[in-house]
C-alpha positions as CSV (number, residue, x, y, z in Angstrom):
1,M,-0.2,0.0,-0.3
2,A,1.4,3.2,-1.1
3,G,-0.4,5.3,2.1
4,P,-3.8,5.8,3.8
5,M,-4.9,7.6,0.6
6,E,-4.4,5.6,-2.1
7,G,-7.7,5.2,-3.9
8,I,-8.8,9.1,-3.3
9,R,-8.8,11.0,-6.4
10,V,-8.0,15.0,-5.9
11,V,-8.1,17.3,-8.3
12,E,-6.3,20.7,-7.2
13,L,-6.9,24.4,-9.1
14,G,-4.3,25.4,-6.8
15,V,-1.8,28.2,-7.4
16,W,1.4,29.3,-5.3
17,V,1.9,27.4,-2.1
18,A,-0.6,27.1,0.6
19,G,-3.4,25.2,-2.2
20,P,-0.2,22.7,-3.6
21,A,0.9,22.2,-0.4
22,A,-2.3,20.8,0.8
23,G,-2.9,19.2,-2.3
24,G,1.3,17.9,-1.8
25,I,0.6,16.6,1.2
26,L,-2.3,14.0,0.4
27,G,-0.4,13.4,-2.7
28,D,2.8,12.0,-0.1
29,W,0.4,10.1,1.8
30,G,-0.9,8.3,-1.7
31,A,-3.4,9.7,-3.5
32,E,-4.3,10.7,-6.8
33,I,-3.1,14.7,-7.2
34,I,-4.4,16.0,-10.5
35,K,-3.7,19.3,-11.1
36,I,-5.3,21.3,-13.4
37,E,-2.9,24.1,-14.2
38,P,-3.5,27.6,-16.9
39,P,-1.7,27.6,-20.2
40,T,0.9,29.4,-18.2
41,G,1.3,26.9,-15.8
42,D,0.9,27.3,-11.8
43,P,2.8,30.8,-10.9
44,A,5.2,28.7,-8.8
45,R,6.9,27.7,-11.6
46,T,8.6,30.9,-11.7
47,F,10.5,30.5,-8.3
48,Q,13.0,29.1,-10.4
49,R,13.9,31.7,-12.3
50,M,13.1,34.0,-9.0
51,L,15.7,32.6,-6.6
52,G,17.9,30.7,-9.3
53,G,18.3,32.3,-12.2
54,D,19.6,29.5,-14.8
55,M,19.6,26.9,-11.7
56,P,18.5,23.2,-12.9
57,N,15.4,22.4,-11.2
58,N,12.9,24.5,-8.9
59,P,13.3,23.4,-5.3
60,P,9.9,25.2,-3.9
61,F,8.1,23.9,-6.5
62,E,9.5,20.2,-6.5
63,L,8.3,20.2,-2.4
64,D,4.5,20.9,-2.9
65,N,4.2,19.7,-6.3
66,R,5.6,15.8,-6.5
67,N,3.5,13.0,-7.1
68,K,0.8,14.8,-9.2
69,K,-0.4,14.9,-12.7
70,S,-0.2,18.4,-14.5
71,V,-3.2,19.3,-17.0
72,V,-3.3,22.4,-18.5
73,L,-7.0,23.6,-19.0
74,D,-7.6,26.9,-20.2
75,L,-10.8,27.3,-17.6
76,S,-11.6,31.1,-19.7
77,T,-12.9,28.5,-22.5
78,P,-16.4,26.7,-22.5
79,E,-14.8,23.3,-23.6
80,G,-11.6,23.6,-21.0
81,M,-14.6,24.3,-18.0
82,D,-16.6,22.0,-19.1
83,V,-13.5,19.1,-18.8
84,A,-12.6,20.6,-15.3
85,L,-15.7,20.1,-14.7
86,Q,-16.2,15.9,-15.2
87,L,-12.7,15.8,-13.5
88,I,-14.1,17.3,-10.4
89,D,-17.0,15.2,-10.9
90,S,-14.9,12.3,-10.8
91,A,-13.1,13.2,-8.0
92,D,-13.0,12.8,-4.1
93,V,-11.7,15.8,-3.2
94,F,-11.3,18.9,-4.7
95,V,-9.1,21.5,-3.4
96,T,-8.6,25.1,-3.9
97,N,-6.8,28.4,-2.7
98,L,-8.5,30.6,-5.7
99,R,-10.3,33.7,-4.5
100,A,-13.6,33.2,-3.9
101,G,-14.6,36.2,-6.8
102,A,-12.7,33.9,-9.2
103,L,-14.3,30.9,-8.2
104,A,-18.0,31.9,-8.3
105,R,-16.8,33.4,-11.9
106,L,-16.0,30.3,-12.4
107,G,-18.6,28.7,-11.5
108,L,-16.1,26.7,-8.7
109,G,-18.3,27.4,-5.8
110,H,-18.4,24.5,-3.5
111,E,-22.1,25.4,-3.3
112,E,-22.0,24.9,-7.3
113,L,-19.7,22.0,-6.9
114,L,-21.8,20.1,-4.3
115,K,-24.8,20.0,-6.1
116,R,-23.3,18.3,-9.0
117,N,-21.5,15.9,-6.5
118,P,-22.6,15.9,-3.5
119,R,-19.7,12.7,-2.3
120,L,-17.2,15.7,-3.2
121,I,-15.2,17.3,-0.2
122,Y,-14.3,20.9,-1.2
123,G,-11.4,21.8,0.7
124,G,-11.1,25.8,0.7
125,I,-8.0,27.9,1.8
126,S,-8.4,31.4,1.7
127,G,-6.8,34.5,2.5
128,Y,-8.8,35.7,5.4
129,G,-12.1,33.1,5.8
130,T,-15.1,33.1,4.3
131,E,-17.3,36.0,5.3
132,G,-16.7,40.0,5.7
133,D,-15.4,42.8,3.8
134,D,-11.6,41.1,3.3
135,V,-13.3,37.7,1.6
136,D,-11.8,38.8,-1.6
137,R,-9.2,40.5,-0.6
138,P,-5.5,38.8,-2.0
139,A,-3.4,37.5,1.0
140,Y,-0.4,35.8,0.4
141,D,1.4,34.2,4.0
142,V,3.1,37.2,4.3
143,A,0.6,39.4,4.1
144,A,-2.6,37.4,6.2
145,F,-0.3,34.6,8.4
146,W,2.6,36.9,9.0
147,A,1.9,40.3,9.5
148,R,-1.8,40.7,10.0
149,S,-2.3,38.2,12.8
150,G,0.0,39.7,14.9
151,I,3.5,37.2,15.2
152,A,5.8,39.4,13.5
153,H,4.6,42.5,15.8
154,L,5.2,39.5,18.5
155,L,8.4,38.9,17.4
156,T,9.7,42.6,17.3
157,P,11.7,43.5,20.2
158,E,10.6,47.3,21.2
159,G,12.1,50.1,18.8
160,S,12.9,47.4,16.0
161,D,12.0,46.3,12.6
162,P,9.7,43.2,12.2
163,P,11.7,40.0,11.3
164,F,11.1,38.7,7.8
165,Q,8.9,35.5,6.9
166,R,11.0,32.5,5.4
167,G,9.6,31.7,2.0
168,G,6.0,29.4,2.6
169,M,6.1,29.5,6.7
170,G,2.5,30.1,6.8
171,D,1.6,28.3,3.6
172,H,2.6,24.5,4.7
173,G,1.2,25.0,8.1
174,T,-1.7,26.3,6.4
175,G,-1.6,23.3,3.9
176,L,-1.3,20.8,6.6
177,A,-4.5,22.8,8.4
178,A,-6.4,21.5,5.1
179,A,-5.1,18.2,4.7
180,A,-6.4,17.5,8.2
181,A,-10.5,18.6,7.5
182,I,-10.0,17.3,4.2
183,S,-9.3,13.8,6.1
184,A,-11.6,14.2,8.8
185,A,-14.5,15.4,6.1
186,L,-13.3,11.7,4.4
187,F,-13.8,9.8,7.5
188,S,-17.4,11.8,8.0
189,R,-18.1,10.8,4.3
190,E,-17.4,6.6,5.5
191,K,-19.8,7.2,8.3
192,T,-22.7,9.5,6.5
193,G,-22.0,9.2,2.8
194,E,-22.0,12.7,2.4
195,G,-19.7,15.6,1.1
196,Q,-18.8,18.9,2.6
197,Y,-17.4,22.0,2.5
198,V,-14.5,22.3,4.8
199,S,-12.1,25.9,4.7
200,T,-9.7,27.1,6.2
201,S,-7.3,30.4,6.2
202,L,-3.7,31.8,6.3
203,Y,-5.2,34.8,9.0
204,R,-6.9,31.9,11.1
205,Q,-3.5,29.4,10.9
206,G,-1.7,32.9,12.3
207,A,-4.2,33.5,15.5
208,Y,-3.7,29.6,15.9
209,T,0.2,29.6,15.6
210,I,0.7,32.5,18.3
211,G,-3.1,31.0,20.2
212,F,-0.7,31.0,23.3
213,D,-0.6,34.5,23.5
214,M,-3.3,35.2,21.7
215,N,-5.5,33.0,24.6
216,I,-3.9,35.2,27.1
217,A,-5.0,38.2,25.9
218,L,-8.7,36.9,25.0
219,L,-8.6,35.6,28.9
220,W,-6.6,37.7,30.8
221,G,-6.0,41.0,29.0
222,M,-2.5,40.9,28.8
223,T,0.0,40.4,26.1
224,L,3.4,39.4,27.1
225,A,6.4,41.3,26.2
226,V,9.1,40.1,23.9
227,G,11.7,38.0,25.2
228,N,15.4,39.6,25.4
229,R,18.4,37.7,26.1
230,E,20.2,40.3,28.1
231,S,17.6,40.6,30.6
232,M,15.1,37.1,30.8
233,G,13.1,36.7,33.6
234,N,14.2,33.1,33.4
235,P,17.8,32.7,32.6
236,A,17.1,29.3,32.1
237,M,15.1,29.9,29.2
238,N,17.9,31.6,26.9
239,N,20.5,31.0,24.6
240,Y,24.2,31.3,25.0
241,V,27.2,30.7,23.2
242,T,30.1,28.9,23.8
243,G,34.0,29.3,23.6
244,D,33.9,28.0,19.7
245,G,31.3,30.1,19.0
246,K,28.3,28.3,18.5
247,R,25.1,29.0,20.0
248,F,22.3,26.4,21.7
249,W,19.2,27.1,23.8
250,I,18.9,26.1,27.3
251,V,15.2,25.1,28.0
252,G,14.5,25.6,31.9
253,L,10.7,25.6,31.7
254,E,10.3,24.0,34.9
255,I,11.8,26.6,36.9
256,L,12.2,24.6,40.2
257,R,13.5,21.0,38.0
258,H,16.0,22.7,35.9
259,W,17.6,25.4,37.9
260,P,20.0,22.8,40.2
261,P,21.5,20.6,36.8
262,L,22.2,24.0,35.4
263,C,24.4,24.9,38.5
264,R,25.7,21.8,38.4
265,V,26.8,21.3,34.4
266,V,28.4,24.9,34.8
267,G,30.2,23.8,38.0
268,H,28.6,26.7,40.1
269,P,26.4,23.9,42.8
270,E,26.7,27.0,45.3
271,W,24.5,29.1,43.2
272,I,21.4,26.8,44.0
273,D,21.1,28.4,47.4
274,D,22.3,31.4,46.6
275,E,20.5,34.2,48.0
276,R,20.7,35.9,44.3
277,F,19.7,33.4,42.5
278,G,18.3,30.7,45.2
279,T,14.7,31.5,44.3
280,P,12.5,32.3,40.7
281,R,12.2,35.9,42.1
282,G,15.8,36.2,42.9
283,R,16.4,34.9,39.5
284,A,14.2,37.2,37.6
285,Q,15.4,40.5,40.1
286,N,19.4,39.4,39.6
287,A,18.9,38.1,35.6
288,A,21.2,40.3,34.0
289,E,24.0,39.7,36.6
290,L,23.2,35.7,36.7
291,I,23.1,35.8,32.1
292,S,26.3,37.8,32.4
293,L,27.8,34.9,34.9
294,L,26.1,32.2,32.8
295,D,27.4,34.5,29.5
296,A,31.1,33.8,31.0
297,E,30.8,30.1,31.8
298,F,29.8,28.7,28.7
299,A,32.8,30.6,26.5
300,K,34.7,28.6,28.5
301,K,34.3,25.8,26.5
302,T,33.7,24.3,23.3
303,M,30.3,22.7,22.1
304,D,31.6,19.4,22.0
305,E,32.8,19.5,25.5
306,W,29.5,21.5,26.7
307,K,27.8,18.6,25.2
308,E,30.3,15.6,27.0
309,I,29.2,17.7,30.8
310,F,25.4,18.5,29.4
311,S,24.6,14.6,28.9
312,T,25.9,13.6,32.7
313,E,22.5,15.7,33.3
314,P,19.2,14.1,32.8
315,D,17.7,17.0,33.9
316,F,19.4,19.4,32.1
317,F,17.3,20.0,28.6
318,W,19.1,22.3,25.7
319,A,19.3,22.3,21.9
320,P,21.7,23.7,19.8
321,I,20.6,26.4,17.5
322,N,21.3,24.6,14.0
323,S,22.2,25.9,10.7
324,I,20.3,24.4,7.3
325,D,23.8,23.0,7.0
326,D,23.7,21.5,11.0
327,I,20.7,20.0,10.2
328,L,21.6,18.5,6.8
329,V,24.6,16.0,8.7
330,D,22.3,15.4,12.3
331,P,22.4,11.8,12.3
332,Q,18.8,12.7,14.6
333,S,17.5,14.2,11.1
334,E,17.7,10.9,9.2
335,H,16.2,9.0,12.4
336,A,13.1,11.5,12.9
337,G,12.7,11.1,8.9
338,L,12.9,15.0,8.1
339,F,14.0,13.7,4.4
340,T,12.3,11.0,1.7
341,D,13.8,10.1,-1.4
342,V,11.5,11.1,-4.6
343,P,12.2,8.8,-7.9
344,D,13.2,11.0,-10.6
345,G,13.1,8.5,-13.5
346,V,17.2,8.2,-13.0
347,G,17.8,7.8,-9.7
348,T,16.1,9.3,-6.7
349,T,16.4,13.3,-5.4
350,R,16.4,13.9,-1.9
351,M,14.1,16.6,-0.4
352,V,11.8,17.3,2.6
353,A,9.6,14.7,3.8
354,T,6.1,15.6,4.9
355,P,5.6,15.5,9.0
356,C,3.5,12.6,9.2
357,D,4.1,9.0,9.1
358,F,1.8,5.7,9.2
359,S,2.9,2.2,10.7
360,G,0.3,0.7,9.1
361,T,-0.6,2.1,5.8
362,P,2.9,3.8,4.9
363,W,3.4,6.0,2.2
364,E,6.1,6.2,-0.5
365,Q,6.9,8.7,-3.0
366,R,6.4,8.6,-6.3
367,S,7.7,10.7,-8.6
368,T,8.7,14.6,-8.9
369,A,6.9,17.4,-10.2
370,P,5.6,17.1,-13.2
371,D,6.4,19.4,-15.9
372,L,3.5,21.9,-17.0
373,G,0.8,19.3,-18.8
374,E,3.1,16.3,-18.8
375,H,-0.1,14.1,-18.1
376,S,-2.7,16.4,-20.3
377,V,-3.7,13.6,-22.4
378,E,-3.3,10.8,-20.3
379,V,-5.8,12.2,-17.9
380,L,-8.4,13.8,-20.4
381,E,-8.3,9.7,-22.1
382,S,-8.9,8.4,-18.4
383,L,-12.4,10.9,-18.9
384,G,-13.6,9.0,-21.9
385,L,-12.2,11.9,-24.8
386,S,-11.1,10.4,-28.1
387,G,-7.5,11.4,-29.8
388,D,-9.5,13.3,-32.1
389,D,-11.4,15.2,-29.2
390,I,-8.1,16.1,-27.5
391,A,-6.7,17.0,-30.9
392,A,-9.7,19.6,-31.3
393,L,-8.6,20.6,-27.7
394,Q,-5.0,21.0,-28.6
395,H,-5.9,23.1,-31.5
396,N,-8.2,25.3,-30.2
397,G,-5.6,26.2,-27.1
398,V,-7.5,24.9,-24.2
399,T,-4.8,22.2,-23.3
400,N,-1.4,21.7,-24.5
């Protein structure tokens, strides 16, 4: 078996990242993904030119579009729309992140499609939700997930500029949420026989991502301050630098449990009961002094030396602050399944894996991302179109 979604047909009408990410996750899990693209292609295909110039492949596009079949259809034509509707009628799932207005103009809103196919699971991904003045407002994840949801503000120290988000951060989390909702709706269909519309948005995913802070604001009316390394109220929840310039994070969240191991690893067991540092209140009041002392101690040894010392204390929790290069050579990355090998027609291409495994229905990769329209003829033939029918569509520019 090639994953828990084997036998599920998904038609994806997605652009850039969030919609294709949802389809890509379901594809990793074994679903058949038919990706409808316009004659110009999913604009995410331009990442290759935008990021790498003449680089030989397109890493962001590959991540979200492996295991898919690409079908070119010009949906502005009646013929193209007719074929698209036939495909959707044959599907278990339709997933899209086009704006609601565009979908309505095309006749691909959820109400219309569920009337045609009552067993369909319609997965809609938007910027700002399905109601309100901003329902059709354009949104990339930098806007809706990162900026408007409060994430960028919460990560900005007073007087500083907001940090920049990494590519696709909000899109991939939202795609995962959409895949989960679609999976739940498929489970519900097994019991009821009925499909349904499920939705999520970049804005909502952003709020959930900072749900810790958001719920404090809702229930207590408070906002926690942005952490400052030099004055952290709990110095055992802070980052430090070793003598060879490597940075790591101590995770002493349980202030009573994790304080003594920290004192012992730095060779100062007397700090456990020191009048300045022996209580949580004392450590908070004298945080700057304690952090300065810890800085001095951690600078005395290399990261490798500290690793050995840290390993002597089971209740000392920490992690290195890894670069991408560090992660690529970290043995635990393999054990944790961070990477996956995707057949590419010659051998395999190593990529980032989607973050779930299934012991009873393990998934396996099938192919790298398709060329634009690579499967147009194959998929159209599967709908019963003849060679003459397909040739006519090609001649009229409806497909490639």
